[in-house]
PARO-108129 format. One line per 4 residues: number of its first residue (from 0); their letters; for each residue y, x, z of N, C-alpha, C. Coordinates in Angstrom, 2 decimals, padded with zeros to 5 digits, m for minus. Each point is the difference from the previous one (the first is absolute). Last residue first. Layout:
NUM	A	Y/X/Z/Y/X/Z/Y/X/Z; ...
# end
This chain:
94	DNNE	m044.35/031.85/101.23/m000.53/m000.52/001.27/001.03/m000.89/000.76; 000.61/002.51/m004.10/m000.63/m001.20/m000.21/m000.46/m000.68/001.28; 001.98/004.45/m000.21/000.97/m001.04/m000.23/m000.55/m001.36/m000.26; m002.90/003.59/000.49/000.70/m000.15/001.31/001.09/m001.03/m000.16
90	EKNF	m002.38/001.38/m003.86/m000.91/m000.85/001.00/000.69/m000.29/001.30; 002.24/002.81/m003.08/m000.16/m001.30/m000.54/m000.72/m000.97/000.88; 000.25/004.56/001.15/001.26/m000.61/000.23/m000.05/m001.52/m000.54; m003.61/002.88/m000.96/000.06/m000.31/001.55/001.14/m000.79/000.27
86	TKEL	m000.36/001.56/m004.40/m000.99/m000.99/000.25/000.06/m000.46/001.50; 002.70/003.56/m001.20/000.49/m001.17/m000.54/m000.93/m001.11/000.11; m001.42/004.23/001.42/001.07/m000.51/000.88/000.61/m001.26/m000.50; m003.22/002.17/m002.61/m000.72/m000.56/001.18/001.18/m000.49/000.93
82	KEKA	001.41/002.23/m003.75/m000.67/m001.25/m000.39/m000.65/m000.78/001.15; 001.86/004.39/000.57/001.04/m000.98/m000.18/m000.60/m001.35/m000.42; m002.88/003.55/000.57/000.48/m000.38/001.33/001.07/m001.05/m000.25; m001.97/001.82/m003.83/m000.97/m000.82/000.68/000.65/m000.46/001.37
78	DILD	002.41/003.18/m002.39/000.12/m001.29/m000.80/m000.87/m001.04/000.83; m000.12/004.52/001.54/001.38/m000.71/000.30/000.06/m001.39/m000.69; m003.68/002.58/m001.03/m000.10/m000.37/001.31/001.26/m000.67/000.45; m000.12/001.87/m004.26/m000.86/m001.16/000.08/m000.23/m000.49/001.39
74	LQDC	002.43/003.97/m000.59/000.86/m001.10/m000.54/m000.86/m001.26/000.00; m002.22/003.84/001.20/000.88/m000.31/001.02/000.95/m001.12/m000.37; m002.96/001.82/m003.17/m000.79/m000.61/001.05/000.99/m000.49/001.14; 001.75/002.39/m003.58/m000.28/m001.33/m000.42/m000.83/m000.71/001.07
70	CNRI	001.12/004.56/000.86/001.15/m000.87/m000.05/m000.36/m001.40/m000.40; m003.55/003.12/m000.18/000.47/m000.21/001.36/001.30/m000.88/000.06; m001.36/001.35/m004.22/m001.05/m000.95/000.56/000.39/m000.30/001.43; 002.58/003.28/m002.18/000.22/m001.28/m000.53/m000.93/m001.02/000.64
66	LDVL	m000.74/004.41/001.10/001.24/m000.48/000.67/000.36/m001.38/m000.58; m003.79/002.20/m001.71/m000.24/m000.31/001.40/001.26/m000.65/000.50; 000.42/001.87/m004.18/m000.78/m001.20/m000.05/m000.28/m000.61/001.44; 002.19/004.12/m000.33/000.76/m000.99/m000.45/m000.65/m001.39/m000.12
62	DGEY	m002.51/003.88/000.83/000.69/m000.43/001.27/001.02/m001.09/m000.32; m002.48/002.08/m003.53/m000.84/m000.93/000.88/000.69/m000.42/001.13; 002.40/003.13/m002.59/m000.16/m001.21/m000.65/m000.91/m001.00/000.73; 002.41/003.33/003.09/m000.56/000.29/m001.37/m000.33/m001.38/m000.57
58	LTCI	003.76/001.97/003.97/m000.98/m001.01/m000.45/m000.67/000.44/m001.34; 003.12/001.75/004.69/m000.41/000.33/m001.37/m001.11/m000.90/m000.37; 004.17/m000.57/003.80/m001.36/000.35/m000.23/m000.12/000.21/m001.51; 004.29/m000.65/002.14/m000.94/m000.20/001.20/m001.44/000.25/m000.29
54	NVWS	005.30/001.11/m001.59/m001.28/000.02/m000.59/m001.01/m000.09/001.20; 005.21/m001.69/m000.24/m000.95/000.92/000.68/m001.31/m000.20/m000.59; 005.59/m001.04/m001.23/m001.35/m000.29/m000.27/m000.89/001.09/000.72; 005.01/m001.68/001.87/m000.72/000.84/m001.08/m001.46/m000.36/m000.09
50	DDEV	003.98/m001.46/002.90/m001.02/m000.88/m000.60/m000.69/000.67/m001.15; 002.00/002.92/004.25/000.50/m001.05/m000.92/m001.08/m000.85/m000.47; m000.75/003.52/003.10/001.30/m000.35/000.30/000.60/m001.19/m000.94; m004.92/001.71/002.03/000.56/m000.20/m001.29/001.36/m000.56/000.21
46	YQSM	m003.37/000.90/003.40/000.39/001.26/m000.56/000.82/m000.16/m001.42; m001.59/m003.75/002.66/000.71/000.77/000.99/000.54/001.39/m000.55; m003.02/m003.00/m002.45/001.46/m000.46/000.00/000.85/000.87/000.93; m004.93/m000.14/m001.38/000.80/001.22/000.20/001.41/m000.29/m000.01
42	NSLG	m003.31/m003.16/m001.06/m000.32/000.41/001.35/000.76/001.23/000.46; 002.16/m003.27/m003.68/m001.16/000.87/000.12/m000.24/000.23/001.46; 003.82/m002.30/m002.10/m001.24/m000.93/000.32/m001.25/000.89/000.31; 004.32/001.92/m001.05/000.16/m000.77/001.17/m001.15/m000.87/000.28
38	GRIF	000.04/002.72/m004.00/m000.16/000.72/001.24/000.18/m000.84/001.23; m001.97/m001.92/m004.58/001.26/000.37/000.49/m000.02/000.58/001.40; m004.17/000.70/m003.26/000.63/m001.08/000.77/001.42/000.42/000.45; m004.49/001.46/m003.73/001.35/000.23/000.62/000.44/m001.18/000.74
34	LGYS	m004.60/002.36/m002.46/000.57/m001.29/000.57/001.22/000.39/000.91; m002.41/002.75/m004.37/000.58/m000.02/001.31/000.43/m001.42/000.38; m004.07/002.12/m003.36/001.29/m000.73/000.12/000.41/000.14/001.37; m003.46/002.96/m003.69/000.27/m000.66/001.19/001.33/m000.82/000.08
30	KCEH	m002.41/003.25/m003.24/m000.26/m001.34/m000.24/000.27/m000.86/001.34; 000.16/004.99/m001.04/m000.58/m000.63/001.05/m000.29/m001.46/m000.15; 002.08/002.79/m003.46/m001.23/000.71/000.47/m000.65/m000.83/001.08; 003.99/m001.60/m002.00/m000.93/000.30/m001.18/m001.27/000.80/000.43
26	FCKP	003.50/m000.93/003.20/m000.83/m001.25/m000.40/m000.88/000.31/m001.13; 003.15/002.76/003.21/m001.15/000.46/m000.92/m000.90/m001.26/m000.42; 004.45/m000.19/002.52/m000.26/001.44/m000.25/m001.09/000.29/m001.01; 001.37/m004.51/001.65/001.08/000.63/m000.70/m000.16/001.53/m000.34
22	CPEI	m003.45/m004.44/000.39/000.30/001.33/000.73/001.07/000.77/m000.74; m000.05/m005.27/m000.81/m000.85/001.13/m000.27/000.47/001.27/000.80; 001.10/m004.69/002.15/000.51/000.79/m001.12/m001.06/001.07/m000.30; 001.27/m004.82/003.02/m001.12/000.90/m000.31/000.44/000.80/m001.34
18	RLVD	002.64/m002.95/004.37/m000.20/000.34/m001.47/m001.09/001.00/m000.16; 003.06/m003.62/003.69/m001.14/000.85/m000.28/m000.03/000.35/m001.46; 003.83/m002.28/001.60/m000.60/000.42/001.26/m001.08/001.02/m000.14; 002.13/m002.01/m003.85/001.14/000.23/000.99/m000.47/000.60/001.32
14	KYDW	m002.34/m001.65/m004.24/000.09/001.47/000.31/001.13/000.30/000.97; m000.86/m004.35/m001.97/m001.18/000.33/000.81/m000.07/001.43/000.32; 003.63/m003.78/m001.39/m000.07/001.35/000.01/m001.15/000.47/000.82; 000.88/m004.73/m002.80/m000.31/000.64/001.27/m000.10/001.46/m000.08
10	DEDA	000.52/m003.20/m003.62/001.31/000.44/000.64/m000.16/000.69/001.31; m003.77/m001.84/m002.56/000.57/001.14/m000.69/001.33/000.45/000.58; m003.75/m003.44/000.96/000.66/000.71/001.03/000.70/001.19/m000.60; m002.71/m002.92/m002.49/001.05/m000.93/000.43/000.90/000.84/001.15
6	ESPC	m004.05/001.76/m001.98/001.14/000.24/m000.83/001.26/m000.90/000.50; m003.52/000.98/003.77/m000.20/m000.33/m001.37/001.30/000.29/m000.77; m002.82/001.62/004.93/001.21/m000.45/m000.69/m000.24/m000.19/m001.47; m004.15/m000.78/003.19/000.90/001.23/m000.28/001.08/m000.49/m000.84
2	TNM	m003.79/m002.47/001.84/001.30/m000.17/000.61/000.89/001.08/m000.35; m004.92/m002.51/m001.52/000.93/001.12/m000.34/001.35/m000.26/000.54; m005.25/m001.56/001.55/001.38/m000.46/m000.32/000.86/001.24/m000.31
# end
């Protein structure tokens, strides 16, 4: 099941908390990307005084595919859990 955001979500600011950007220093050489998170949400929040962007890791093209698949797997699990809970709640209400 594809639970990734669709065009219907175009008003959603999906880069408000996390963002992936080409390496700002040497993308043309290294072909890597930085995964950034808002400082207050990072594991380093005690060292970040504001809501600035913190580069938490470097990713390469294959890593981006892994990240997408991991995210879609987690979204599928969330969807399956919600469906199971709805089914359980329906059966519980029918008793």
